[in-house]
ZAKEGU-318470 format. One record per residue: x negated, y, z of N, C-alpha, C, O in turn; residue number from 0; residue in one letter. Coordinates in steps of 0.05 Angstrom, whole numbers, plus 5000, padded with zeros to 4 digits. Each point is the difference from the previous one (the first is absolute). Layout:
<recs>
<rec><n_px>X</n_px><n_py>Y</n_py><n_pz>Z</n_pz><ca_px>X</ca_px><ca_py>Y</ca_py><ca_pz>Z</ca_pz><c_px>X</c_px><c_py>Y</c_py><c_pz>Z</c_pz><o_px>X</o_px><o_py>Y</o_py><o_pz>Z</o_pz><num>NUM</num><residuo>A</residuo></rec>
...
</recs>
This chain:
<recs>
<rec><n_px>4985</n_px><n_py>4866</n_py><n_pz>5326</n_pz><ca_px>4974</ca_px><ca_py>4998</ca_py><ca_pz>4991</ca_pz><c_px>4995</c_px><c_py>5028</c_py><c_pz>4977</c_pz><o_px>5015</o_px><o_py>5003</o_py><o_pz>4981</o_pz><num>0</num><residuo>M</residuo></rec>
<rec><n_px>4968</n_px><n_py>5012</n_py><n_pz>5024</n_pz><ca_px>4994</ca_px><ca_py>5020</ca_py><ca_pz>4979</ca_pz><c_px>4988</c_px><c_py>4990</c_py><c_pz>4981</c_pz><o_px>4986</o_px><o_py>4980</o_py><o_pz>5004</o_pz><num>1</num><residuo>A</residuo></rec>
<rec><n_px>5016</n_px><n_py>5034</n_py><n_pz>4966</n_pz><ca_px>4985</ca_px><ca_py>4993</ca_py><ca_pz>4987</ca_pz><c_px>4980</c_px><c_py>5029</c_py><c_pz>4989</c_pz><o_px>5006</o_px><o_py>5024</o_py><o_pz>5004</o_pz><num>2</num><residuo>M</residuo></rec>
<rec><n_px>4971</n_px><n_py>4967</n_py><n_pz>4985</n_pz><ca_px>4980</ca_px><ca_py>5024</ca_py><ca_pz>4993</ca_pz><c_px>5011</c_px><c_py>5009</c_py><c_pz>4969</c_pz><o_px>5014</o_px><o_py>4989</o_py><o_pz>4983</o_pz><num>3</num><residuo>S</residuo></rec>
<rec><n_px>4975</n_px><n_py>5034</n_py><n_pz>5019</n_pz><ca_px>5004</ca_px><ca_py>5016</ca_py><ca_pz>4971</ca_pz><c_px>4984</c_px><c_py>4977</c_py><c_pz>4975</c_pz><o_px>5011</o_px><o_py>4997</o_py><o_pz>4978</o_pz><num>4</num><residuo>I</residuo></rec>
<rec><n_px>4965</n_px><n_py>4989</n_py><n_pz>5029</n_pz><ca_px>4987</ca_px><ca_py>4984</ca_py><ca_pz>4985</ca_pz><c_px>5016</c_px><c_py>4975</c_py><c_pz>4991</c_pz><o_px>4997</o_px><o_py>4991</o_py><o_pz>4977</o_pz><num>5</num><residuo>E</residuo></rec>
<rec><n_px>5022</n_px><n_py>4995</n_py><n_pz>5044</n_pz><ca_px>5017</ca_px><ca_py>4976</ca_py><ca_pz>4993</ca_pz><c_px>5024</c_px><c_py>5010</c_py><c_pz>4983</c_pz><o_px>5010</o_px><o_py>4988</o_py><o_pz>4981</o_pz><num>6</num><residuo>E</residuo></rec>
<rec><n_px>4997</n_px><n_py>5033</n_py><n_pz>5030</n_pz><ca_px>5024</ca_px><ca_py>5012</ca_py><ca_pz>4979</ca_pz><c_px>4992</c_px><c_py>5006</c_py><c_pz>4974</c_pz><o_px>5014</o_px><o_py>4989</o_py><o_pz>4982</o_pz><num>7</num><residuo>I</residuo></rec>
<rec><n_px>4968</n_px><n_py>5025</n_py><n_pz>5012</n_pz><ca_px>4985</ca_px><ca_py>5002</ca_py><ca_pz>4976</ca_pz><c_px>4993</c_px><c_py>4975</c_py><c_pz>4981</c_pz><o_px>5007</o_px><o_py>4998</o_py><o_pz>4976</o_pz><num>8</num><residuo>Q</residuo></rec>
<rec><n_px>4978</n_px><n_py>4984</n_py><n_pz>5040</n_pz><ca_px>4993</ca_px><ca_py>4972</ca_py><ca_pz>4983</ca_pz><c_px>5028</c_px><c_py>4986</c_py><c_pz>4996</c_pz><o_px>5000</o_px><o_py>4986</o_py><o_pz>4980</o_pz><num>9</num><residuo>T</residuo></rec>
<rec><n_px>5020</n_px><n_py>5014</n_py><n_pz>5031</n_pz><ca_px>5022</ca_px><ca_py>4987</ca_py><ca_pz>4998</ca_pz><c_px>5014</c_px><c_py>5010</c_py><c_pz>4973</c_pz><o_px>5006</o_px><o_py>4989</o_py><o_pz>4979</o_pz><num>10</num><residuo>L</residuo></rec>
<rec><n_px>4997</n_px><n_py>5037</n_py><n_pz>5029</n_pz><ca_px>5015</ca_px><ca_py>5015</ca_py><ca_pz>4972</ca_pz><c_px>4987</c_px><c_py>4993</c_py><c_pz>4975</c_pz><o_px>5013</o_px><o_py>4991</o_py><o_pz>4981</o_pz><num>11</num><residuo>I</residuo></rec>
<rec><n_px>4957</n_px><n_py>5013</n_py><n_pz>5017</n_pz><ca_px>4983</ca_px><ca_py>5001</ca_py><ca_pz>4982</ca_pz><c_px>5003</c_px><c_py>4974</c_py><c_pz>4983</c_pz><o_px>5005</o_px><o_py>4998</o_py><o_pz>4976</o_pz><num>12</num><residuo>Q</residuo></rec>
<rec><n_px>4991</n_px><n_py>4979</n_py><n_pz>5046</n_pz><ca_px>5002</ca_px><ca_py>4974</ca_py><ca_pz>4990</ca_pz><c_px>5031</c_px><c_py>4990</c_py><c_pz>4982</c_pz><o_px>5001</o_px><o_py>4986</o_py><o_pz>4981</o_pz><num>13</num><residuo>T</residuo></rec>
<rec><n_px>5019</n_px><n_py>5025</n_py><n_pz>5030</n_pz><ca_px>5027</ca_px><ca_py>4997</ca_py><ca_pz>4988</ca_pz><c_px>5004</c_px><c_py>5021</c_py><c_pz>4977</c_pz><o_px>5018</o_px><o_py>4995</o_py><o_pz>4984</o_pz><num>14</num><residuo>G</residuo></rec>
<rec><n_px>4966</n_px><n_py>5028</n_py><n_pz>5012</n_pz><ca_px>5004</ca_px><ca_py>5012</ca_py><ca_pz>4978</ca_pz><c_px>4975</c_px><c_py>5016</c_py><c_pz>4994</c_pz><o_px>4998</o_px><o_py>5024</o_py><o_pz>5005</o_pz><num>15</num><residuo>M</residuo></rec>
<rec><n_px>4981</n_px><n_py>4961</n_py><n_pz>4983</n_pz><ca_px>4973</ca_px><ca_py>5001</ca_py><ca_pz>4993</ca_pz><c_px>4998</c_px><c_py>5027</c_py><c_pz>4985</c_pz><o_px>4979</o_px><o_py>5013</o_py><o_pz>5004</o_pz><num>16</num><residuo>P</residuo></rec>
<rec><n_px>5038</n_px><n_py>4997</n_py><n_pz>4981</n_pz><ca_px>4994</ca_px><ca_py>5029</ca_py><ca_pz>4988</ca_pz><c_px>5006</c_px><c_py>5022</c_py><c_pz>5016</c_pz><o_px>4998</o_px><o_py>5022</o_py><o_pz>4991</o_pz><num>17</num><residuo>D</residuo></rec>
<rec><n_px>5010</n_px><n_py>4974</n_py><n_pz>5032</n_pz><ca_px>5011</ca_px><ca_py>5023</ca_py><ca_pz>5024</ca_pz><c_px>4978</c_px><c_py>5018</c_py><c_pz>5008</c_pz><o_px>4979</o_px><o_py>4992</o_py><o_pz>5010</o_pz><num>18</num><residuo>A</residuo></rec>
<rec><n_px>5027</n_px><n_py>5038</n_py><n_pz>4986</n_pz><ca_px>4984</ca_px><ca_py>5015</ca_py><ca_pz>5015</ca_pz><c_px>5014</c_px><c_py>5008</c_py><c_pz>5028</c_pz><o_px>5023</o_px><o_py>5008</o_py><o_pz>5001</o_pz><num>19</num><residuo>E</residuo></rec>
<rec><n_px>4960</n_px><n_py>4987</n_py><n_pz>5024</n_pz><ca_px>5018</ca_px><ca_py>4998</ca_py><ca_pz>5025</ca_pz><c_px>4984</c_px><c_py>5021</c_py><c_pz>5014</c_pz><o_px>4976</o_px><o_py>5002</o_py><o_pz>4999</o_pz><num>20</num><residuo>I</residuo></rec>
<rec><n_px>5041</n_px><n_py>5015</n_py><n_pz>5014</n_pz><ca_px>4987</ca_px><ca_py>5018</ca_py><ca_pz>5024</ca_pz><c_px>5014</c_px><c_py>4994</c_py><c_pz>5024</c_pz><o_px>5024</o_px><o_py>5004</o_py><o_pz>4998</o_pz><num>21</num><residuo>E</residuo></rec>
<rec><n_px>4970</n_px><n_py>4989</n_py><n_pz>5023</n_pz><ca_px>5011</ca_px><ca_py>4993</ca_py><ca_pz>5025</ca_pz><c_px>4990</c_px><c_py>5020</c_py><c_pz>5017</c_pz><o_px>4976</o_px><o_py>5005</o_py><o_pz>5000</o_pz><num>22</num><residuo>I</residuo></rec>
<rec><n_px>5041</n_px><n_py>5009</n_py><n_pz>5018</n_pz><ca_px>4991</ca_px><ca_py>5018</ca_py><ca_pz>5027</ca_pz><c_px>5012</c_px><c_py>4986</c_py><c_pz>5025</c_pz><o_px>5022</o_px><o_py>4989</o_py><o_pz>5000</o_pz><num>23</num><residuo>K</residuo></rec>
<rec><n_px>4965</n_px><n_py>5012</n_py><n_pz>5018</n_pz><ca_px>5009</ca_px><ca_py>4990</ca_py><ca_pz>5029</ca_pz><c_px>5018</c_px><c_py>5023</c_py><c_pz>5014</c_pz><o_px>4987</o_px><o_py>5019</o_py><o_pz>5008</o_pz><num>24</num><residuo>D</residuo></rec>
<rec><n_px>5039</n_px><n_py>4982</n_py><n_pz>4995</n_pz><ca_px>5009</ca_px><ca_py>5023</ca_py><ca_pz>5005</ca_pz><c_px>5002</c_px><c_py>5011</c_py><c_pz>5031</c_pz><o_px>5004</o_px><o_py>5023</o_py><o_pz>5008</o_pz><num>25</num><residuo>L</residuo></rec>
<rec><n_px>4991</n_px><n_py>4948</n_py><n_pz>5012</n_pz><ca_px>5001</ca_px><ca_py>5014</ca_py><ca_pz>5027</ca_pz><c_px>4976</c_px><c_py>4993</c_py><c_pz>5010</c_pz><o_px>4997</o_px><o_py>5010</o_py><o_pz>5023</o_pz><num>26</num><residuo>A</residuo></rec>
<rec><n_px>4980</n_px><n_py>4973</n_py><n_pz>4966</n_pz><ca_px>4981</ca_px><ca_py>4994</ca_py><ca_pz>5012</ca_pz><c_px>4999</c_px><c_py>4975</c_py><c_pz>5018</c_pz><o_px>4981</o_px><o_py>4992</o_py><o_pz>5014</o_pz><num>27</num><residuo>G</residuo></rec>
<rec><n_px>5045</n_px><n_py>4996</n_py><n_pz>4982</n_pz><ca_px>5003</ca_px><ca_py>4977</ca_py><ca_pz>5018</ca_pz><c_px>4996</c_px><c_py>4972</c_py><c_pz>4975</c_pz><o_px>5003</o_px><o_py>4977</o_py><o_pz>5008</o_pz><num>28</num><residuo>D</residuo></rec>
<rec><n_px>4994</n_px><n_py>5026</n_py><n_pz>4971</n_pz><ca_px>4998</ca_px><ca_py>4974</ca_py><ca_pz>4987</ca_pz><c_px>5022</c_px><c_py>4987</c_py><c_pz>4997</c_pz><o_px>5000</o_px><o_py>4975</o_py><o_pz>4998</o_pz><num>29</num><residuo>G</residuo></rec>
<rec><n_px>5026</n_px><n_py>5042</n_py><n_pz>5000</n_pz><ca_px>5026</ca_px><ca_py>4988</ca_py><ca_pz>5000</ca_pz><c_px>5016</c_px><c_py>5017</c_py><c_pz>4987</c_pz><o_px>5024</o_px><o_py>4995</o_py><o_pz>4999</o_pz><num>30</num><residuo>D</residuo></rec>
<rec><n_px>4968</n_px><n_py>5027</n_py><n_pz>4989</n_pz><ca_px>5016</ca_px><ca_py>5021</ca_py><ca_pz>4987</ca_pz><c_px>4987</c_px><c_py>5013</c_py><c_pz>4979</c_pz><o_px>4984</o_px><o_py>5019</o_py><o_pz>5004</o_pz><num>31</num><residuo>H</residuo></rec>
<rec><n_px>5021</n_px><n_py>4971</n_py><n_pz>4969</n_pz><ca_px>4982</ca_px><ca_py>5005</ca_py><ca_pz>4982</ca_pz><c_px>5022</c_px><c_py>5013</c_py><c_pz>4974</c_pz><o_px>5024</o_px><o_py>4995</o_py><o_pz>4999</o_pz><num>32</num><residuo>Y</residuo></rec>
<rec><n_px>4963</n_px><n_py>5021</n_py><n_pz>4983</n_pz><ca_px>5008</ca_px><ca_py>5015</ca_py><ca_pz>4978</ca_pz><c_px>4984</c_px><c_py>4989</c_py><c_pz>4972</c_pz><o_px>4975</o_px><o_py>5000</o_py><o_pz>5003</o_pz><num>33</num><residuo>A</residuo></rec>
<rec><n_px>5033</n_px><n_py>4991</n_py><n_pz>4974</n_pz><ca_px>4988</ca_px><ca_py>4989</ca_py><ca_pz>4981</ca_pz><c_px>5016</c_px><c_py>5008</c_py><c_pz>4975</c_pz><o_px>5024</o_px><o_py>4998</o_py><o_pz>4996</o_pz><num>34</num><residuo>A</residuo></rec>
<rec><n_px>4958</n_px><n_py>5012</n_py><n_pz>4991</n_pz><ca_px>5003</ca_px><ca_py>5003</ca_py><ca_pz>4972</ca_pz><c_px>4990</c_px><c_py>4979</c_py><c_pz>4974</c_pz><o_px>4976</o_px><o_py>4996</o_py><o_pz>4994</o_pz><num>35</num><residuo>T</residuo></rec>
<rec><n_px>5041</n_px><n_py>4995</n_py><n_pz>4996</n_pz><ca_px>4991</ca_px><ca_py>4978</ca_py><ca_pz>4982</ca_pz><c_px>5008</c_px><c_py>5007</c_py><c_pz>4969</c_pz><o_px>5024</o_px><o_py>5004</o_py><o_pz>4994</o_pz><num>36</num><residuo>V</residuo></rec>
<rec><n_px>4958</n_px><n_py>4996</n_py><n_pz>4991</n_pz><ca_px>5004</ca_px><ca_py>5006</ca_py><ca_pz>4964</ca_pz><c_px>5001</c_px><c_py>4976</c_py><c_pz>4989</c_pz><o_px>4987</o_px><o_py>4982</o_py><o_pz>5012</o_pz><num>37</num><residuo>K</residuo></rec>
<rec><n_px>5024</n_px><n_py>5012</n_py><n_pz>4971</n_pz><ca_px>4997</ca_px><ca_py>4978</ca_py><ca_pz>4984</ca_pz><c_px>5016</c_px><c_py>4995</c_py><c_pz>4975</c_pz><o_px>5023</o_px><o_py>5008</o_py><o_pz>5001</o_pz><num>38</num><residuo>S</residuo></rec>
<rec><n_px>4970</n_px><n_py>4983</n_py><n_pz>4981</n_pz><ca_px>5012</ca_px><ca_py>5001</ca_py><ca_pz>4974</ca_pz><c_px>5022</c_px><c_py>4981</c_py><c_pz>5000</c_pz><o_px>5017</o_px><o_py>5002</o_py><o_pz>4982</o_pz><num>39</num><residuo>A</residuo></rec>
<rec><n_px>4984</n_px><n_py>4978</n_py><n_pz>5037</n_pz><ca_px>5019</ca_px><ca_py>4979</ca_py><ca_pz>5006</ca_pz><c_px>5025</c_px><c_py>5014</c_py><c_pz>5011</c_pz><o_px>5020</o_px><o_py>4986</o_py><o_pz>5003</o_pz><num>40</num><residuo>A</residuo></rec>
<rec><n_px>4982</n_px><n_py>5040</n_py><n_pz>5002</n_pz><ca_px>5024</ca_px><ca_py>5012</ca_py><ca_pz>5010</ca_pz><c_px>5015</c_px><c_py>5014</c_py><c_pz>4975</c_pz><o_px>5022</o_px><o_py>5010</o_py><o_pz>5003</o_pz><num>41</num><residuo>F</residuo></rec>
<rec><n_px>4967</n_px><n_py>4990</n_py><n_pz>4974</n_pz><ca_px>5018</ca_px><ca_py>5013</ca_py><ca_pz>4976</ca_pz><c_px>5023</c_px><c_py>4989</c_py><c_pz>4997</c_pz><o_px>5001</o_px><o_py>4975</o_py><o_pz>5000</o_pz><num>42</num><residuo>A</residuo></rec>
<rec><n_px>5022</n_px><n_py>5040</n_py><n_pz>4998</n_pz><ca_px>5022</ca_px><ca_py>4991</ca_py><ca_pz>4993</ca_pz><c_px>5017</c_px><c_py>4987</c_py><c_pz>5027</c_pz><o_px>5024</o_px><o_py>4992</o_py><o_pz>4999</o_pz><num>43</num><residuo>G</residuo></rec>
<rec><n_px>4964</n_px><n_py>5009</n_py><n_pz>5020</n_pz><ca_px>5011</ca_px><ca_py>4988</ca_py><ca_pz>5024</ca_pz><c_px>5015</c_px><c_py>5020</c_py><c_pz>5019</c_pz><o_px>4989</o_px><o_py>5022</o_py><o_pz>4999</o_pz><num>44</num><residuo>K</residuo></rec>
<rec><n_px>5029</n_px><n_py>4976</n_py><n_pz>5015</n_pz><ca_px>5011</ca_px><ca_py>5018</ca_py><ca_pz>5021</ca_pz><c_px>4982</c_px><c_py>5004</c_py><c_pz>5018</c_pz><o_px>4981</o_px><o_py>4985</o_py><o_pz>5002</o_pz><num>45</num><residuo>S</residuo></rec>
<rec><n_px>5024</n_px><n_py>5039</n_py><n_pz>5017</n_pz><ca_px>4980</ca_px><ca_py>5002</ca_py><ca_pz>5027</ca_pz><c_px>5004</c_px><c_py>4975</c_py><c_pz>5015</c_pz><o_px>4980</o_px><o_py>4989</o_py><o_pz>5009</o_pz><num>46</num><residuo>R</residuo></rec>
<rec><n_px>5044</n_px><n_py>5001</n_py><n_pz>4996</n_pz><ca_px>5005</ca_px><ca_py>4979</ca_py><ca_pz>5018</ca_pz><c_px>4985</c_px><c_py>4976</c_py><c_pz>4985</c_pz><o_px>4985</o_px><o_py>4988</o_py><o_pz>5014</o_pz><num>47</num><residuo>V</residuo></rec>
<rec><n_px>5017</n_px><n_py>5004</n_py><n_pz>4962</n_pz><ca_px>4983</ca_px><ca_py>4979</ca_py><ca_pz>4986</ca_pz><c_px>4968</c_px><c_py>5000</c_py><c_pz>5005</c_pz><o_px>4985</o_px><o_py>4981</o_py><o_pz>5002</o_pz><num>48</num><residuo>Q</residuo></rec>
<rec><n_px>5010</n_px><n_py>5045</n_py><n_pz>4998</n_pz><ca_px>4968</ca_px><ca_py>5012</ca_py><ca_pz>5004</ca_pz><c_px>4990</c_px><c_py>4993</c_py><c_pz>5029</c_pz><o_px>4978</o_px><o_py>4992</o_py><o_pz>5005</o_pz><num>49</num><residuo>Q</residuo></rec>
<rec><n_px>5040</n_px><n_py>5012</n_py><n_pz>5012</n_pz><ca_px>4993</ca_px><ca_py>4998</ca_py><ca_pz>5027</ca_pz><c_px>5000</c_px><c_py>4970</c_py><c_pz>5007</c_pz><o_px>4986</o_px><o_py>4990</o_py><o_pz>5018</o_pz><num>50</num><residuo>H</residuo></rec>
<rec><n_px>5033</n_px><n_py>4997</n_py><n_pz>4966</n_pz><ca_px>5004</ca_px><ca_py>4966</ca_py><ca_pz>5003</ca_pz><c_px>4975</c_px><c_py>4985</c_py><c_pz>4992</c_pz><o_px>4993</o_px><o_py>4978</o_py><o_pz>5009</o_pz><num>51</num><residuo>Q</residuo></rec>
<rec><n_px>4994</n_px><n_py>5035</n_py><n_pz>4974</n_pz><ca_px>4978</ca_px><ca_py>4987</ca_py><ca_pz>4986</ca_pz><c_px>4976</c_px><c_py>5005</c_py><c_pz>5025</c_pz><o_px>4986</o_px><o_py>4981</o_py><o_pz>5007</o_pz><num>52</num><residuo>L</residuo></rec>
<rec><n_px>5013</n_px><n_py>5036</n_py><n_pz>5000</n_pz><ca_px>4977</ca_px><ca_py>5010</ca_py><ca_pz>5020</ca_pz><c_px>5013</c_px><c_py>4983</c_py><c_pz>5028</c_pz><o_px>4981</o_px><o_py>4992</o_py><o_pz>5014</o_pz><num>53</num><residuo>V</residuo></rec>
<rec><n_px>5036</n_px><n_py>5003</n_py><n_pz>4993</n_pz><ca_px>5011</ca_px><ca_py>4983</ca_py><ca_pz>5025</ca_pz><c_px>4987</c_px><c_py>4976</c_py><c_pz>4994</c_pz><o_px>4982</o_px><o_py>4990</o_py><o_pz>5014</o_pz><num>54</num><residuo>Y</residuo></rec>
<rec><n_px>5030</n_px><n_py>4997</n_py><n_pz>4959</n_pz><ca_px>4992</ca_px><ca_py>4974</ca_py><ca_pz>4995</ca_pz><c_px>4964</c_px><c_py>4997</c_py><c_pz>5000</c_pz><o_px>4988</o_px><o_py>4980</o_py><o_pz>5008</o_pz><num>55</num><residuo>Q</residuo></rec>
<rec><n_px>5002</n_px><n_py>5039</n_py><n_pz>4983</n_pz><ca_px>4970</ca_px><ca_py>4996</ca_py><ca_pz>5000</ca_pz><c_px>4992</c_px><c_py>4999</c_py><c_pz>5033</c_pz><o_px>4981</o_px><o_py>4988</o_py><o_pz>5007</o_pz><num>56</num><residuo>A</residuo></rec>
<rec><n_px>5032</n_px><n_py>5023</n_py><n_pz>5008</n_pz><ca_px>4993</ca_px><ca_py>4997</ca_py><ca_pz>5029</ca_pz><c_px>5010</c_px><c_py>4977</c_py><c_pz>5008</c_pz><o_px>4993</o_px><o_py>4995</o_py><o_pz>5023</o_pz><num>57</num><residuo>L</residuo></rec>
<rec><n_px>5022</n_px><n_py>4987</n_py><n_pz>4966</n_pz><ca_px>5003</ca_px><ca_py>4971</ca_py><ca_pz>5011</ca_pz><c_px>5015</c_px><c_py>4998</c_py><c_pz>5024</c_pz><o_px>4992</o_px><o_py>4986</o_py><o_pz>5018</o_pz><num>58</num><residuo>G</residuo></rec>
<rec><n_px>5030</n_px><n_py>5027</n_py><n_pz>4984</n_pz><ca_px>5021</ca_px><ca_py>4998</ca_py><ca_pz>5023</ca_pz><c_px>4984</c_px><c_py>5011</c_py><c_pz>5027</c_pz><o_px>5003</o_px><o_py>4989</o_py><o_pz>5022</o_pz><num>59</num><residuo>G</residuo></rec>
<rec><n_px>4981</n_px><n_py>5032</n_py><n_pz>4975</n_pz><ca_px>4985</ca_px><ca_py>5014</ca_py><ca_pz>5025</ca_pz><c_px>5015</c_px><c_py>5018</c_py><c_pz>5010</c_pz><o_px>5001</o_px><o_py>5007</o_py><o_pz>5024</o_pz><num>60</num><residuo>R</residuo></rec>
<rec><n_px>5015</n_px><n_py>5005</n_py><n_pz>4955</n_pz><ca_px>5015</ca_px><ca_py>5026</ca_py><ca_pz>5014</ca_pz><c_px>5019</c_px><c_py>4992</c_py><c_pz>5018</c_pz><o_px>5013</o_px><o_py>4979</o_py><o_pz>4997</o_pz><num>61</num><residuo>M</residuo></rec>
<rec><n_px>4989</n_px><n_py>5037</n_py><n_pz>5023</n_pz><ca_px>5014</ca_px><ca_py>4996</ca_py><ca_pz>5022</ca_pz><c_px>4993</c_px><c_py>4979</c_py><c_pz>5021</c_pz><o_px>5013</o_px><o_py>4996</o_py><o_pz>5021</o_pz><num>62</num><residuo>G</residuo></rec>
<rec><n_px>4964</n_px><n_py>4991</n_py><n_pz>4971</n_pz><ca_px>4983</ca_px><ca_py>4980</ca_py><ca_pz>5023</ca_pz><c_px>4976</c_px><c_py>5005</c_py><c_pz>5004</c_pz><o_px>4994</o_px><o_py>5004</o_py><o_pz>5024</o_pz><num>63</num><residuo>D</residuo></rec>
<rec><n_px>4985</n_px><n_py>4998</n_py><n_pz>4956</n_pz><ca_px>4976</ca_px><ca_py>5007</ca_py><ca_pz>5012</ca_pz><c_px>4993</c_px><c_py>5028</c_py><c_pz>4996</c_pz><o_px>4984</o_px><o_py>5013</o_py><o_pz>5013</o_pz><num>64</num><residuo>Q</residuo></rec>
<rec><n_px>5034</n_px><n_py>4997</n_py><n_pz>4964</n_pz><ca_px>5001</ca_px><ca_py>5027</ca_py><ca_pz>4994</ca_pz><c_px>5021</c_px><c_py>5019</c_py><c_pz>5004</c_pz><o_px>5018</o_px><o_py>5001</o_py><o_pz>4982</o_pz><num>65</num><residuo>L</residuo></rec>
<rec><n_px>4984</n_px><n_py>5016</n_py><n_pz>5042</n_pz><ca_px>5021</ca_px><ca_py>5007</ca_py><ca_pz>5011</ca_pz><c_px>5018</c_px><c_py>5019</c_py><c_pz>4981</c_pz><o_px>5024</o_px><o_py>4998</o_py><o_pz>4997</o_pz><num>66</num><residuo>H</residuo></rec>
<rec><n_px>4956</n_px><n_py>5025</n_py><n_pz>4991</n_pz><ca_px>5009</ca_px><ca_py>5020</ca_py><ca_pz>4984</ca_pz><c_px>4985</c_px><c_py>5012</c_py><c_pz>4979</c_pz><o_px>4979</o_px><o_py>5012</o_py><o_pz>5005</o_pz><num>67</num><residuo>A</residuo></rec>
<rec><n_px>5033</n_px><n_py>4986</n_py><n_pz>4969</n_pz><ca_px>4989</ca_px><ca_py>5009</ca_py><ca_pz>4983</ca_pz><c_px>5014</c_px><c_py>5020</c_py><c_pz>4984</c_pz><o_px>5022</o_px><o_py>4992</o_py><o_pz>4993</o_pz><num>68</num><residuo>L</residuo></rec>
<rec><n_px>4972</n_px><n_py>5033</n_py><n_pz>4998</n_pz><ca_px>5008</ca_px><ca_py>5015</ca_py><ca_pz>4987</ca_pz><c_px>4989</c_px><c_py>5000</c_py><c_pz>4971</c_pz><o_px>4976</o_px><o_py>5000</o_py><o_pz>4996</o_pz><num>69</num><residuo>A</residuo></rec>
<rec><n_px>5041</n_px><n_py>5001</n_py><n_pz>4986</n_pz><ca_px>4988</ca_px><ca_py>4986</ca_py><ca_pz>4975</ca_pz><c_px>5013</c_px><c_py>5020</c_py><c_pz>4977</c_pz><o_px>5023</o_px><o_py>5007</o_py><o_pz>4997</o_pz><num>70</num><residuo>L</residuo></rec>
<rec><n_px>4955</n_px><n_py>4999</n_py><n_pz>4988</n_pz><ca_px>5003</ca_px><ca_py>5015</ca_py><ca_pz>4983</ca_pz><c_px>4989</c_px><c_py>4988</c_py><c_pz>4965</c_pz><o_px>4976</o_px><o_py>4999</o_py><o_pz>4995</o_pz><num>71</num><residuo>T</residuo></rec>
<rec><n_px>5043</n_px><n_py>4994</n_py><n_pz>4987</n_pz><ca_px>4990</ca_px><ca_py>4984</ca_py><ca_pz>4978</ca_pz><c_px>4998</c_px><c_py>5017</c_py><c_pz>4976</c_pz><o_px>5019</o_px><o_py>5016</o_py><o_pz>4995</o_pz><num>72</num><residuo>T</residuo></rec>
<rec><n_px>4962</n_px><n_py>4982</n_py><n_pz>4990</n_pz><ca_px>5001</ca_px><ca_py>5016</ca_py><ca_pz>4974</ca_pz><c_px>4990</c_px><c_py>4980</c_py><c_pz>4978</c_pz><o_px>4988</o_px><o_py>4979</o_py><o_pz>5004</o_pz><num>73</num><residuo>L</residuo></rec>
<rec><n_px>5020</n_px><n_py>5032</n_py><n_pz>4971</n_pz><ca_px>4998</ca_px><ca_py>4981</ca_py><ca_pz>4976</ca_pz><c_px>4969</c_px><c_py>5012</c_py><c_pz>4988</c_pz><o_px>4993</o_px><o_py>5023</o_py><o_pz>4993</o_pz><num>74</num><residuo>V</residuo></rec>
<rec><n_px>4994</n_px><n_py>4955</n_py><n_pz>5008</n_pz><ca_px>4968</ca_px><ca_py>5003</ca_py><ca_pz>4985</ca_pz><c_px>5003</c_px><c_py>5001</c_py><c_pz>4971</c_pz><o_px>5008</o_px><o_py>4981</o_py><o_pz>4987</o_pz><num>75</num><residuo>K</residuo></rec>
<rec><n_px>4987</n_px><n_py>5038</n_py><n_pz>5005</n_pz><ca_px>4999</ca_px><ca_py>5009</ca_py><ca_pz>4967</ca_pz><c_px>4972</c_px><c_py>4992</c_py><c_pz>4990</c_pz><o_px>4994</o_px><o_py>5004</o_py><o_pz>4976</o_pz><num>76</num><residuo>E</residuo></rec>
</recs>
């Protein structure tokens, strides 16, 4: 089951309230997205830890409801 941009954005925003989020549908199929997430919560964390925070916000939907998400994380200053 595919997820909409709005669903993905709501999950990330709920899990990371300060995040600035931009999501693009890469293939127009509702199954392949690219997201840029900017948050102060990423400060001092490795890239892997930053991605884990986003995946945690998605509540285990990666690989199940959400097939592919190219993720870029940035520290919000």
